[in-house]
Backbone of each chain as ProteinMPNN parsed JSONL, in Angstrom:
{"seq_chain_A": "XXXXXXXXXXXXXXXXXXXXXXXXXXXXXXXXXXXXXXXXXXXXXXXXXXXXXXXXXXXXXXXXXXXXXXXXXXXXXXXXXXXXXXXXXXXXXXXXXXXXXXXXXXXXXXXXXXXXXXXXXXXXXXXXXXXXXXXXXXXXXXXXXXXXX", "coords_chain_A": {"N_chain_A": [[109.064, 93.796, 60.086], [109.639, 96.816, 58.535], [108.43, 100.167, 57.638], [109.477, 100.778, 55.112], [110.01, 98.311, 54.046], [107.434, 97.29, 54.016], [106.355, 98.969, 52.107], [107.421, 97.95, 49.808], [105.815, 95.862, 49.339], [103.072, 96.448, 49.436], [100.643, 98.586, 47.833], [99.324, 100.791, 48.748], [99.487, 104.148, 49.887], [100.381, 107.035, 51.985], [97.736, 109.43, 52.272], [96.604, 106.961, 52.953], [97.64, 104.757, 54.114], [97.591, 102.165, 56.201], [98.926, 100.369, 57.719], [101.827, 100.323, 59.564], [103.955, 99.009, 60.635], [105.117, 95.672, 60.762], [104.969, 93.055, 62.922], [104.789, 90.328, 63.161], [104.756, 87.76, 60.755], [103.422, 85.227, 58.955], [103.531, 83.801, 56.035], [100.622, 83.28, 54.069], [99.197, 82.464, 56.259], [99.012, 84.067, 58.823], [99.266, 87.299, 60.511], [100.655, 90.034, 62.397], [100.23, 93.435, 62.921], [101.11, 96.959, 63.212], [99.555, 100.07, 63.837], [99.862, 103.412, 64.316], [97.903, 105.887, 65.68], [97.508, 109.13, 64.861], [96.777, 112.521, 65.777], [97.217, 114.112, 63.671], [96.297, 112.901, 61.389], [94.674, 113.206, 58.277], [91.906, 112.654, 58.017], [90.721, 113.191, 60.435], [90.011, 115.787, 60.473], [87.492, 116.006, 59.454], [86.097, 114.045, 60.763], [85.493, 113.505, 63.854], [84.693, 116.993, 63.63], [86.329, 118.64, 66.189], [86.013, 116.463, 67.789], [87.657, 114.002, 67.481], [87.44, 110.826, 65.962], [88.518, 107.691, 64.884], [87.48, 106.541, 61.745], [85.371, 103.687, 61.344], [85.499, 102.275, 58.936], [88.103, 102.641, 58.194], [89.456, 101.216, 60.081], [88.754, 98.674, 59.275], [90.036, 98.783, 56.799], [92.707, 98.866, 57.65], [93.068, 96.29, 58.66], [92.571, 94.915, 56.302], [94.708, 95.688, 54.661], [96.786, 94.485, 55.989], [96.058, 91.818, 55.684], [96.482, 91.565, 52.945], [99.204, 91.462, 52.848], [99.655, 89.005, 53.968], [98.502, 87.313, 52.102], [99.782, 87.814, 49.612], [102.663, 86.519, 48.447], [105.06, 87.699, 47.544], [104.263, 90.109, 46.664], [104.555, 90.931, 44.088], [103.136, 90.224, 41.856], [102.389, 91.153, 38.848], [100.141, 91.154, 37.24], [97.88, 90.682, 38.708], [95.534, 91.745, 41.227], [94.671, 91.98, 44.608], [91.485, 92.024, 45.962], [89.074, 93.331, 48.235], [86.274, 91.491, 48.969], [84.108, 91.028, 50.619], [82.749, 91.968, 53.737], [82.281, 90.743, 56.898], [80.276, 90.542, 59.718], [81.52, 92.63, 61.26], [82.483, 94.234, 64.196], [82.515, 97.162, 66.14], [83.914, 97.741, 68.9], [84.812, 99.668, 70.699], [85.382, 103.168, 70.43], [88.104, 104.405, 68.462], [90.674, 106.644, 69.165], [92.812, 109.594, 68.664], [96.265, 109.049, 69.496], [96.263, 106.45, 70.163], [97.781, 103.203, 69.91], [97.48, 100.894, 67.638], [97.127, 97.405, 67.578], [97.018, 95.06, 65.186], [95.601, 92.041, 64.323], [95.552, 89.365, 62.131], [94.171, 86.412, 60.698], [94.292, 83.724, 58.477], [91.482, 81.971, 57.616], [90.514, 80.352, 55.677], [91.553, 79.218, 52.51], [90.717, 78.777, 49.442], [90.169, 77.832, 46.086], [90.853, 80.361, 45.026], [89.695, 82.089, 46.818], [89.969, 83.915, 49.752], [89.622, 83.796, 53.176], [89.471, 85.664, 56.09], [89.947, 86.174, 59.626], [89.823, 88.962, 61.827], [91.29, 90.948, 64.366], [91.369, 93.895, 66.225], [93.297, 95.637, 68.438], [93.948, 97.756, 71.308], [96.271, 98.725, 73.632], [96.056, 96.112, 74.508], [93.362, 95.73, 74.662], [90.247, 94.935, 73.168], [89.238, 96.563, 70.219], [87.989, 96.348, 67.742], [86.521, 93.787, 65.692], [86.165, 91.153, 63.24], [85.269, 89.539, 60.105], [86.704, 88.926, 56.852], [86.563, 88.675, 53.283], [88.552, 87.926, 50.45], [89.629, 88.157, 47.025], [91.622, 87.323, 44.134], [91.955, 89.348, 41.317], [92.193, 89.957, 37.771], [94.12, 92.703, 36.856], [93.452, 94.094, 34.563], [90.752, 93.606, 34.292], [89.525, 95.219, 36.123], [89.214, 97.801, 35.151], [87.851, 97.291, 32.914], [85.315, 97.75, 30.444], [81.929, 97.49, 31.341], [79.62, 95.273, 29.931]], "CA_chain_A": [[109.046, 94.464, 58.779], [109.404, 98.248, 58.742], [107.594, 100.823, 56.636], [110.093, 100.7, 53.782], [109.803, 96.934, 53.563], [106.002, 97.176, 53.713], [106.121, 99.69, 50.848], [107.8, 97.097, 48.68], [104.834, 94.786, 49.205], [101.711, 96.92, 49.198], [100.633, 99.761, 46.973], [98.709, 101.932, 49.409], [100.415, 105.167, 50.367], [99.716, 108.071, 52.761], [97.174, 109.233, 53.622], [95.765, 105.764, 53.001], [98.484, 103.632, 54.526], [97.011, 101.855, 57.508], [99.833, 99.477, 58.455], [103.113, 101.032, 59.601], [104.997, 98.057, 61.028], [104.624, 94.297, 60.887], [105.791, 92.406, 63.955], [104.771, 88.894, 62.892], [104.177, 87.438, 59.445], [103.563, 83.857, 58.483], [102.879, 83.864, 54.728], [99.509, 82.365, 53.847], [98.511, 82.075, 57.497], [98.64, 85.083, 59.802], [100.187, 88.424, 60.686], [100.341, 91.056, 63.399], [100.741, 94.715, 62.445], [100.935, 98.115, 64.084], [99.154, 101.353, 63.253], [99.797, 104.453, 65.343], [96.857, 106.834, 65.277], [97.927, 110.49, 65.218], [95.784, 113.578, 65.569], [97.538, 114.756, 62.398], [95.693, 112.18, 60.261], [93.786, 114.174, 57.619], [90.47, 112.377, 58.146], [90.171, 113.707, 61.697], [89.47, 117.127, 60.246], [86.052, 115.922, 59.208], [85.471, 112.912, 61.458], [84.47, 114.544, 63.735], [85.281, 118.268, 64.045], [86.358, 118.861, 67.629], [85.798, 115.208, 68.524], [88.21, 113.04, 66.505], [87.257, 109.374, 66.114], [88.949, 106.997, 63.661], [86.34, 105.887, 61.098], [85.38, 102.224, 61.354], [85.918, 101.728, 57.636], [89.565, 102.651, 58.126], [89.907, 100.066, 60.877], [88.638, 97.53, 58.352], [91.1, 98.931, 55.804], [93.99, 98.496, 58.251], [93.111, 94.826, 58.682], [92.618, 94.436, 54.913], [96.072, 95.863, 54.141], [97.617, 93.446, 56.601], [95.693, 90.556, 55.017], [97.11, 91.505, 51.622], [100.595, 91.032, 53.062], [99.634, 87.564, 54.244], [98.126, 86.591, 50.883], [100.759, 87.952, 48.531], [103.957, 86.02, 48.887], [106.123, 88.665, 47.307], [103.672, 91.388, 46.265], [105.072, 91.358, 42.787], [102.347, 89.686, 40.745], [102.049, 92.376, 38.126], [98.873, 91.061, 36.523], [96.757, 90.473, 39.63], [95.385, 92.606, 42.386], [93.768, 91.361, 45.577], [90.427, 92.975, 46.313], [88.164, 92.968, 49.318], [84.987, 91.09, 48.394], [82.992, 90.98, 51.556], [83.054, 92.192, 55.149], [81.249, 89.978, 57.596], [80.183, 90.604, 61.189], [82.491, 93.506, 61.917], [81.974, 94.956, 65.364], [83.388, 98.223, 66.624], [83.615, 97.588, 70.32], [85.052, 100.957, 71.362], [85.925, 104.136, 69.48], [89.557, 104.613, 68.432], [90.933, 108.09, 69.168], [94.234, 109.91, 68.495], [97.152, 108.648, 70.588], [96.232, 104.994, 70.352], [98.666, 102.352, 69.096], [96.642, 99.734, 67.331], [97.746, 96.133, 67.215], [96.058, 94.409, 64.284], [95.93, 90.624, 64.171], [94.713, 88.702, 61.132], [94.457, 84.988, 60.529], [93.587, 83.149, 57.329], [90.631, 80.862, 58.031], [90.29, 79.449, 54.536], [92.086, 79.649, 51.222], [90.35, 77.742, 48.471], [89.691, 78.267, 44.776], [91.024, 81.794, 44.815], [88.977, 82.878, 47.813], [90.69, 83.94, 51.028], [88.753, 84.246, 54.263], [90.297, 86.04, 57.241], [89.392, 86.813, 60.817], [90.659, 90.094, 62.231], [91.068, 91.576, 65.666], [92.127, 95.137, 66.381], [93.39, 95.906, 69.868], [94.727, 98.896, 71.766], [96.643, 98.392, 75.014], [95.587, 94.765, 74.809], [91.898, 95.66, 74.744], [89.623, 94.828, 71.848], [88.575, 97.74, 69.656], [87.112, 95.909, 66.645], [86.801, 92.445, 65.179], [85.255, 90.729, 62.185], [85.834, 88.651, 59.083], [86.784, 89.528, 55.525], [86.853, 87.777, 52.169], [89.324, 88.538, 49.365], [89.962, 87.319, 45.879], [92.543, 87.928, 43.18], [91.352, 89.619, 40.013], [93.107, 90.531, 36.792], [94.086, 94.173, 36.88], [92.774, 94.6, 33.361], [89.297, 93.484, 34.42], [89.007, 96.26, 37.012], [88.816, 98.967, 34.368], [87.188, 96.859, 31.675], [83.967, 98.269, 30.287], [80.872, 96.508, 31.554], [78.757, 95.15, 28.744]], "C_chain_A": [[108.75, 95.948, 59.012], [108.634, 98.844, 57.562], [108.168, 100.681, 55.219], [109.913, 99.302, 53.183], [108.333, 96.699, 53.223], [105.712, 97.823, 52.36], [106.51, 98.879, 49.62], [106.721, 96.068, 48.376], [103.421, 95.266, 48.953], [101.756, 98.271, 48.484], [100.012, 100.985, 47.636], [99.777, 102.878, 49.953], [99.651, 106.221, 51.18], [98.89, 108.981, 51.851], [96.312, 107.978, 53.763], [96.588, 104.534, 53.354], [98.146, 103.316, 55.98], [97.806, 100.792, 58.272], [101.221, 100.104, 58.396], [104.275, 100.127, 60.006], [104.358, 96.677, 61.131], [105.547, 93.57, 61.859], [105.824, 90.887, 63.799], [104.157, 88.675, 61.52], [104.489, 85.992, 59.097], [102.816, 83.774, 57.158], [101.782, 82.808, 54.562], [98.726, 82.033, 55.095], [98.077, 83.251, 58.373], [99.653, 86.22, 59.833], [99.703, 89.289, 61.843], [101.002, 92.345, 62.921], [100.411, 95.839, 63.409], [100.495, 99.326, 63.262], [99.059, 102.357, 64.402], [98.859, 105.552, 64.853], [97.23, 108.228, 65.793], [96.8, 111.478, 64.963], [96.03, 114.286, 64.239], [96.93, 114.041, 61.183], [94.648, 113.093, 59.608], [92.299, 113.916, 57.831], [89.871, 112.912, 59.435], [89.595, 115.115, 61.538], [87.948, 117.091, 60.068], [85.346, 114.863, 60.037], [85.995, 112.827, 62.887], [85.109, 115.864, 64.194], [85.179, 118.465, 65.561], [86.225, 117.597, 68.46], [86.329, 114.056, 67.665], [88.02, 111.57, 66.887], [87.693, 108.725, 64.803], [87.755, 106.277, 63.039], [86.474, 104.363, 61.088], [85.85, 101.632, 60.043], [87.439, 101.707, 57.52], [90.178, 101.579, 59.024], [89.834, 98.801, 60.021], [89.767, 97.581, 57.325], [92.455, 98.525, 56.379], [94.136, 96.973, 58.283], [93.252, 94.282, 57.26], [94.032, 94.57, 54.341], [97.01, 94.806, 54.723], [97.331, 92.077, 55.963], [96.392, 90.447, 53.669], [98.571, 91.088, 51.742], [100.677, 89.525, 53.319], [99.396, 86.777, 52.95], [99.256, 86.613, 49.857], [102.136, 87.547, 49.025], [105.056, 87.048, 48.69], [105.586, 90.015, 46.823], [104.06, 91.83, 44.867], [104.354, 90.701, 41.612], [101.769, 90.872, 39.978], [100.669, 92.34, 37.472], [97.658, 91.003, 37.437], [96.72, 91.549, 40.707], [94.383, 91.924, 43.317], [92.754, 92.394, 46.035], [89.565, 92.404, 47.436], [86.795, 92.696, 48.709], [83.84, 91.301, 49.355], [83.51, 91.227, 52.97], [81.917, 91.579, 55.946], [81.376, 90.201, 59.111], [81.244, 91.478, 61.845], [81.81, 94.243, 63.061], [82.998, 96.003, 65.773], [83.088, 98.401, 68.104], [83.784, 98.899, 71.07], [85.723, 101.893, 70.367], [87.44, 104.24, 69.621], [89.822, 106.107, 68.282], [92.438, 108.351, 69.005], [95.047, 109.538, 69.732], [97.18, 107.153, 70.804], [97.23, 104.302, 69.413], [97.908, 101.058, 68.866], [97.506, 98.525, 66.994], [96.689, 95.358, 66.423], [96.514, 92.975, 64.064], [94.99, 90.018, 63.138], [95.161, 87.254, 60.975], [93.635, 84.445, 59.366], [92.803, 81.914, 57.79], [90.473, 79.845, 56.912], [90.925, 80.054, 53.295], [91.764, 78.548, 50.233], [89.792, 78.381, 47.22], [89.726, 79.783, 44.646], [90.318, 82.68, 45.815], [89.724, 82.773, 49.142], [89.768, 84.523, 52.096], [89.619, 84.483, 55.498], [89.423, 86.44, 58.422], [90.365, 87.911, 61.222], [90.276, 90.558, 63.621], [91.935, 92.824, 65.726], [92.093, 95.519, 67.859], [94.176, 97.178, 70.133], [95.005, 98.672, 73.252], [96.082, 97.038, 75.434], [94.081, 94.619, 74.881], [91.282, 95.737, 73.349], [88.95, 96.135, 71.444], [87.593, 97.35, 68.554], [87.483, 94.49, 66.26], [85.782, 92.093, 64.099], [85.959, 89.803, 61.21], [85.776, 89.333, 57.72], [87.089, 88.467, 54.477], [87.561, 88.556, 51.066], [89.405, 87.573, 48.19], [90.956, 88.055, 45.003], [91.798, 88.157, 41.876], [92.427, 90.159, 39.076], [92.972, 92.046, 36.834], [93.283, 94.728, 35.708], [91.261, 94.6, 33.533], [88.705, 94.598, 35.275], [88.472, 97.436, 36.199], [88.135, 98.585, 33.048], [85.773, 97.416, 31.642], [82.962, 97.166, 30.561], [79.963, 96.491, 30.346], [77.328, 94.88, 29.188]], "O_chain_A": [[107.734, 96.295, 59.613], [108.243, 98.144, 56.629], [107.427, 100.489, 54.255], [109.695, 99.143, 51.982], [108.017, 95.997, 52.263], [104.929, 97.301, 51.566], [105.988, 99.099, 48.527], [106.705, 95.472, 47.299], [102.639, 94.56, 48.315], [102.755, 98.989, 48.525], [100.16, 102.1, 47.135], [100.832, 102.447, 50.417], [98.426, 106.305, 51.088], [99.329, 109.274, 50.738], [95.4, 107.934, 54.589], [96.272, 103.417, 52.946], [98.396, 104.124, 56.874], [97.397, 100.368, 59.352], [101.736, 100.384, 57.313], [105.436, 100.444, 59.75], [103.204, 96.54, 61.537], [106.755, 93.483, 61.639], [106.767, 90.233, 64.245], [103.168, 89.314, 61.159], [105.646, 85.592, 58.964], [101.588, 83.687, 57.151], [101.971, 81.629, 54.861], [97.685, 81.381, 55.01], [96.885, 83.41, 58.637], [100.742, 86.124, 59.267], [98.529, 89.282, 62.213], [102.179, 92.354, 62.562], [99.563, 95.705, 64.291], [100.985, 99.57, 62.16], [98.279, 102.177, 65.337], [99.014, 106.074, 63.749], [97.262, 108.469, 66.999], [95.982, 111.299, 64.061], [95.149, 114.983, 63.735], [97.043, 114.536, 60.062], [93.827, 113.688, 60.305], [91.506, 114.858, 57.826], [88.655, 113.075, 59.532], [88.799, 115.572, 62.359], [87.229, 118.006, 60.47], [84.117, 114.788, 60.019], [86.94, 112.066, 63.096], [85.981, 115.849, 65.063], [84.089, 118.457, 66.132], [86.313, 117.642, 69.687], [85.555, 113.233, 67.178], [88.388, 111.138, 67.979], [87.282, 109.163, 63.728], [87.086, 105.492, 63.711], [87.556, 103.825, 60.853], [86.525, 100.603, 60.031], [88.001, 100.857, 56.829], [91.279, 101.094, 58.763], [90.74, 97.968, 60.045], [90.38, 96.561, 57.013], [93.264, 97.911, 55.684], [95.199, 96.436, 57.971], [93.967, 93.305, 57.034], [94.504, 93.686, 53.627], [97.904, 94.303, 54.043], [98.245, 91.285, 55.734], [96.844, 89.368, 53.288], [99.114, 90.439, 50.848], [101.643, 88.866, 52.936], [99.997, 85.726, 52.725], [99.637, 85.58, 49.308], [102.695, 88.175, 49.924], [105.892, 87.246, 49.572], [106.355, 90.95, 46.597], [103.899, 92.999, 44.516], [104.893, 90.628, 40.508], [100.8, 91.502, 40.401], [100.093, 93.389, 37.183], [96.534, 91.246, 36.996], [97.73, 92.166, 41.043], [93.38, 91.367, 42.871], [93.115, 93.498, 46.443], [89.364, 91.196, 47.561], [86.224, 93.546, 48.025], [82.744, 91.701, 48.963], [84.581, 90.748, 53.344], [80.743, 91.858, 55.7], [82.455, 90.062, 59.687], [81.805, 91.105, 62.875], [80.719, 94.794, 62.914], [84.203, 95.75, 65.751], [82.156, 99.1, 68.501], [83.003, 99.214, 71.967], [86.539, 101.46, 69.554], [87.99, 104.174, 70.721], [89.274, 106.759, 67.393], [93.247, 107.442, 69.184], [94.586, 109.69, 70.863], [98.022, 106.64, 71.542], [97.482, 104.75, 68.294], [97.723, 100.246, 69.773], [98.473, 98.612, 66.236], [95.612, 95.048, 66.932], [97.654, 92.722, 63.674], [93.771, 90.142, 63.256], [96.339, 86.919, 61.098], [92.429, 84.679, 59.283], [93.379, 80.945, 58.286], [90.32, 78.648, 57.153], [90.84, 81.261, 53.064], [92.44, 77.52, 50.183], [89.037, 79.351, 47.285], [88.757, 80.406, 44.213], [90.338, 83.903, 45.677], [90.064, 81.679, 49.593], [89.21, 85.607, 51.93], [90.397, 83.618, 55.901], [88.323, 86.966, 58.258], [91.57, 87.809, 60.992], [89.105, 90.562, 64.0], [93.097, 92.804, 65.322], [91.03, 95.699, 68.452], [94.965, 97.623, 69.3], [94.081, 98.455, 74.036], [95.684, 96.851, 76.584], [93.568, 93.528, 75.13], [91.729, 96.49, 72.483], [88.199, 96.733, 72.215], [86.514, 97.93, 68.434], [88.612, 94.048, 66.473], [84.688, 92.655, 64.047], [87.077, 89.347, 61.447], [84.929, 90.19, 57.466], [87.783, 87.488, 54.749], [87.213, 89.702, 50.782], [89.271, 86.359, 48.338], [91.113, 89.27, 45.116], [91.096, 87.272, 41.388], [93.426, 90.734, 39.51], [91.87, 92.594, 36.846], [92.537, 95.697, 35.845], [90.565, 95.465, 33.001], [87.515, 94.894, 35.168], [87.421, 97.996, 36.51], [87.88, 99.431, 32.19], [85.115, 97.539, 32.676], [83.113, 96.043, 30.08], [79.585, 97.532, 29.807], [76.437, 94.743, 28.35]]}, "seq_chain_B": "XXXXXXXXXXXXXXXXXXXXXXXXXXXXXXXXXXXXXXXXXXXXXXXXXXXXXXXXXXXXXXXXXXXXXXXXXXXXXXXXXX", "coords_chain_B": {"N_chain_B": [[78.508, 57.996, 46.243], [75.689, 59.366, 47.708], [72.906, 60.892, 46.243], [71.027, 62.394, 47.74], [72.462, 62.948, 50.055], [74.542, 64.568, 49.118], [73.113, 66.772, 48.14], [72.0, 67.663, 50.532], [74.258, 68.402, 51.997], [75.271, 70.469, 50.413], [73.174, 72.252, 50.635], [73.316, 72.815, 53.354], [75.821, 74.068, 53.426], [75.266, 76.374, 51.919], [73.429, 77.644, 53.56], [74.937, 78.102, 55.831], [77.344, 79.445, 54.998], [76.459, 81.504, 53.299], [74.411, 82.567, 54.632], [71.727, 82.131, 54.012], [68.3, 82.092, 54.675], [67.064, 79.152, 56.109], [64.408, 78.343, 55.828], [63.488, 79.299, 53.408], [64.884, 78.062, 51.477], [64.799, 75.77, 49.079], [65.426, 72.691, 47.269], [64.955, 73.275, 44.632], [64.916, 76.005, 44.535], [65.522, 79.044, 42.895], [68.708, 80.173, 42.791], [70.083, 82.521, 41.951], [68.158, 84.132, 41.015], [64.875, 85.446, 41.371], [64.028, 84.01, 43.638], [66.048, 83.614, 45.696], [68.108, 85.456, 45.258], [70.968, 85.738, 45.006], [74.345, 87.024, 44.351], [77.26, 87.913, 42.294], [79.458, 87.806, 44.004], [78.594, 86.013, 45.892], [78.583, 83.754, 44.291], [81.272, 83.143, 44.08], [81.781, 82.334, 46.64], [80.231, 80.053, 46.706], [81.61, 78.48, 44.859], [84.032, 78.138, 46.258], [83.048, 76.816, 48.5], [82.008, 74.402, 47.428], [84.331, 73.329, 46.438], [85.738, 72.965, 48.832], [84.09, 71.03, 50.035], [83.892, 68.859, 48.205], [86.106, 68.808, 46.547], [85.759, 69.647, 43.979], [86.25, 71.731, 41.282], [84.596, 74.545, 40.309], [85.17, 76.776, 38.884], [84.66, 79.062, 36.297], [82.696, 77.542, 35.17], [79.662, 76.905, 33.343], [76.872, 79.042, 33.971], [74.419, 77.838, 34.263], [74.775, 75.635, 35.778], [74.733, 76.556, 38.314], [72.203, 77.104, 38.968], [70.328, 76.094, 40.883], [70.066, 74.117, 43.924], [69.722, 71.525, 43.036], [70.974, 71.576, 40.493], [73.617, 72.167, 41.188], [74.169, 69.904, 42.677], [73.966, 67.906, 40.719], [76.179, 68.592, 39.138], [78.305, 68.163, 40.908], [78.032, 65.396, 41.385], [78.619, 64.449, 38.858], [81.259, 65.173, 38.514], [82.838, 64.714, 40.766], [85.438, 62.819, 42.284], [85.047, 59.422, 42.845]], "CA_chain_B": [[77.928, 59.18, 46.873], [74.229, 59.42, 47.589], [72.44, 62.199, 45.776], [70.367, 63.137, 48.825], [73.496, 63.43, 50.983], [75.244, 65.681, 48.464], [72.192, 67.925, 48.134], [71.849, 68.145, 51.911], [75.502, 69.085, 52.393], [75.331, 71.741, 49.678], [72.167, 73.124, 51.255], [73.884, 73.224, 54.648], [76.895, 75.02, 53.138], [74.655, 77.634, 51.486], [72.795, 78.273, 54.73], [75.965, 78.543, 56.783], [78.303, 80.404, 54.428], [75.812, 82.658, 52.673], [73.354, 83.045, 55.543], [70.399, 82.054, 53.392], [67.374, 81.514, 55.648], [66.768, 77.755, 55.764], [63.001, 78.123, 55.507], [63.142, 79.665, 52.031], [65.797, 77.394, 50.547], [64.432, 74.421, 48.628], [66.382, 72.181, 46.285], [64.708, 73.89, 43.324], [64.863, 77.47, 44.629], [66.476, 79.656, 41.971], [69.652, 80.856, 43.685], [70.481, 83.852, 41.485], [66.993, 84.845, 40.49], [63.969, 86.064, 42.321], [63.785, 83.263, 44.871], [67.062, 83.831, 46.741], [68.745, 86.748, 44.957], [72.419, 85.785, 45.207], [75.088, 87.834, 43.377], [78.506, 87.321, 41.798], [80.335, 87.512, 45.149], [78.095, 84.75, 46.456], [78.963, 82.624, 43.432], [82.649, 82.774, 44.433], [81.702, 81.578, 47.897], [79.718, 78.717, 46.371], [82.725, 77.748, 44.237], [84.963, 77.753, 47.33], [82.364, 75.849, 49.355], [81.939, 73.11, 46.719], [85.714, 72.827, 46.402], [86.047, 72.465, 50.184], [83.311, 69.835, 50.355], [84.043, 67.717, 47.299], [87.29, 68.909, 45.695], [85.329, 69.905, 42.598], [86.482, 73.13, 40.945], [83.554, 75.029, 39.399], [85.593, 78.054, 38.298], [84.432, 79.187, 34.863], [81.646, 76.622, 34.723], [78.464, 77.603, 32.866], [76.039, 79.473, 35.101], [73.253, 76.966, 34.438], [75.115, 74.668, 36.835], [74.557, 77.223, 39.6], [70.828, 77.567, 39.022], [69.71, 75.725, 42.157], [70.791, 73.038, 44.603], [69.677, 70.346, 42.159], [71.989, 71.704, 39.451], [74.929, 72.038, 41.841], [74.307, 68.489, 43.05], [74.252, 67.159, 39.477], [77.553, 68.864, 38.71], [79.211, 67.474, 41.831], [77.95, 63.953, 41.154], [79.257, 64.128, 37.573], [82.681, 65.52, 38.466], [83.604, 64.33, 41.957], [86.059, 61.507, 42.208], [84.322, 58.515, 43.741]], "C_chain_B": [[76.416, 59.215, 46.64], [73.798, 60.828, 47.21], [71.838, 63.037, 46.919], [71.381, 63.708, 49.812], [74.219, 64.644, 50.413], [74.374, 66.937, 48.502], [72.065, 68.519, 49.535], [73.089, 68.908, 52.366], [75.63, 70.431, 51.688], [74.342, 72.732, 50.299], [72.701, 73.689, 52.58], [74.985, 74.282, 54.446], [76.319, 76.376, 52.742], [74.045, 78.387, 52.672], [73.863, 78.862, 55.654], [76.847, 79.645, 56.202], [77.625, 81.666, 53.905], [74.648, 83.201, 53.488], [71.985, 83.107, 54.858], [69.449, 81.44, 54.417], [66.925, 80.118, 55.207], [65.339, 77.584, 55.268], [62.627, 78.506, 54.071], [63.985, 78.909, 51.009], [65.37, 75.958, 50.273], [65.445, 73.976, 47.581], [66.172, 72.788, 44.899], [64.535, 75.404, 43.409], [65.934, 78.064, 43.722], [67.428, 80.554, 42.764], [69.923, 82.295, 43.265], [69.307, 84.642, 40.909], [66.151, 85.405, 41.621], [63.837, 85.326, 43.639], [64.738, 83.685, 45.988], [67.838, 85.127, 46.518], [70.232, 86.821, 45.246], [73.079, 86.639, 44.119], [76.436, 87.187, 43.058], [79.494, 87.017, 42.937], [79.911, 86.193, 45.788], [78.534, 83.555, 45.611], [80.4, 82.181, 43.73], [82.668, 81.972, 45.731], [81.154, 80.175, 47.656], [80.839, 77.865, 45.772], [83.696, 77.256, 45.309], [84.346, 76.674, 48.22], [82.309, 74.464, 48.728], [83.336, 72.483, 46.659], [86.099, 72.244, 47.764], [85.353, 71.129, 50.451], [83.714, 68.628, 49.515], [85.289, 67.761, 46.403], [86.948, 69.11, 44.232], [85.476, 71.397, 42.32], [85.455, 73.589, 39.912], [83.903, 76.391, 38.792], [85.356, 78.035, 36.787], [83.352, 78.282, 34.296], [80.389, 77.406, 34.339], [77.48, 77.865, 34.012], [74.794, 78.602, 35.298], [73.501, 75.923, 35.538], [74.961, 75.244, 38.239], [73.084, 77.584, 39.846], [70.167, 77.3, 40.379], [70.508, 74.573, 42.785], [70.808, 71.778, 43.737], [70.788, 70.391, 41.106], [73.394, 71.564, 40.04], [75.208, 70.571, 42.185], [74.659, 67.646, 41.818], [75.706, 67.338, 39.063], [78.553, 68.123, 39.605], [79.215, 65.975, 41.557], [78.659, 63.551, 39.865], [80.774, 64.299, 37.621], [83.498, 65.104, 39.685], [84.23, 62.963, 41.732], [85.4, 60.619, 43.247], [85.167, 58.145, 44.939]], "O_chain_B": [[75.944, 59.106, 45.508], [74.261, 61.816, 47.779], [72.112, 64.232, 47.039], [71.197, 64.804, 50.341], [74.477, 65.619, 51.119], [74.84, 68.022, 48.852], [72.027, 69.739, 49.697], [72.984, 69.934, 53.038], [76.048, 71.418, 52.294], [74.655, 73.911, 50.461], [72.552, 74.875, 52.876], [75.069, 75.256, 55.194], [76.821, 77.413, 53.175], [74.142, 79.611, 52.763], [73.714, 79.964, 56.183], [77.069, 80.667, 56.85], [78.156, 82.768, 54.05], [73.986, 84.162, 53.094], [71.196, 84.02, 55.099], [69.747, 80.384, 54.975], [66.467, 79.928, 54.08], [65.084, 76.767, 54.382], [61.581, 78.093, 53.569], [63.815, 79.097, 49.804], [65.546, 75.062, 51.099], [66.222, 74.782, 47.071], [67.094, 72.816, 44.084], [64.06, 76.025, 42.458], [67.095, 77.657, 43.761], [67.014, 81.563, 43.335], [69.989, 83.189, 44.109], [69.5, 85.731, 40.369], [66.657, 85.782, 42.678], [63.561, 85.949, 44.665], [64.309, 84.063, 47.078], [68.185, 85.818, 47.476], [70.719, 87.861, 45.69], [72.463, 86.942, 43.097], [76.721, 86.07, 43.489], [80.278, 86.072, 42.84], [80.744, 85.371, 46.172], [78.821, 82.481, 46.141], [80.715, 80.994, 43.646], [83.467, 81.05, 45.896], [81.563, 79.221, 48.318], [81.005, 76.696, 46.121], [84.131, 76.105, 45.28], [85.027, 75.739, 48.642], [82.535, 73.463, 49.407], [83.497, 71.272, 46.809], [86.704, 71.176, 47.846], [85.947, 70.213, 51.02], [83.861, 67.52, 50.031], [85.504, 66.857, 45.595], [87.741, 68.786, 43.348], [84.904, 72.227, 43.027], [85.435, 73.095, 38.784], [83.035, 77.075, 38.251], [85.79, 77.118, 36.089], [83.121, 78.259, 33.087], [80.088, 78.441, 34.935], [77.287, 77.029, 34.894], [74.183, 78.621, 36.366], [72.563, 75.402, 36.143], [75.046, 74.519, 39.23], [72.761, 78.28, 40.808], [69.525, 78.183, 40.947], [71.508, 74.122, 42.225], [71.801, 71.051, 43.714], [71.457, 69.39, 40.852], [74.256, 70.914, 39.449], [76.319, 70.071, 42.011], [75.537, 66.785, 41.872], [76.383, 66.38, 38.688], [79.519, 67.534, 39.121], [80.276, 65.353, 41.503], [79.229, 62.464, 39.773], [81.496, 63.652, 36.863], [84.728, 65.137, 39.641], [83.654, 62.083, 41.093], [85.219, 61.022, 44.396], [84.719, 57.388, 45.8]]}, "name": "protein", "num_of_chains": 2, "seq": "XXXXXXXXXXXXXXXXXXXXXXXXXXXXXXXXXXXXXXXXXXXXXXXXXXXXXXXXXXXXXXXXXXXXXXXXXXXXXXXXXXXXXXXXXXXXXXXXXXXXXXXXXXXXXXXXXXXXXXXXXXXXXXXXXXXXXXXXXXXXXXXXXXXXXXXXXXXXXXXXXXXXXXXXXXXXXXXXXXXXXXXXXXXXXXXXXXXXXXXXXXXXXXXXXXXXXXXXXXXXXXXXXXXXXXX"}
């Protein structure tokens, strides 16, 4: 799946698009995606000046975007949006720097009663950079901006 | 289904999935109040956990059924297929 096909399925766009190619996708089960890390990424300007390191939260985001592709069969449910509920036991084994080609692997561990649990591994040159687990659920879009009472 | 078995399995699920320390979790510990302090995200995990264990869907069920392990056990016993 190339970038144009990914764009039909997920709503994130640059500079917040963290999956650029999908090499494997088994709907509801697993996926493998690619993210190439360029020195031109805007966040490197501040993280860190003169010593660019990809923020860990963006590694989590890359895995989360890939998970959304696994969960959403066609990405066209207009009333629902999948949101990240919980991040569990994420480890950042080694810093990710410009020039790396990240291979992101996600696998659905559980899908029950609207809750999706995934494991994620992020590798570069076959070596582990980060890993952890994430939980997602589907919520009504309207409820996101509803006033809290 | 034996009540004690159901309560024990629910307790085990809460300890494992929500990482509640076993030593503070009693069958009458208030899950969402001062005793344990769970939140709305945890409640979704409880719903998924109960569904996995007993095939009982607690989506939209009154929150009094989530008060403690005893209440969860009662709900499962009333709604699980034998």
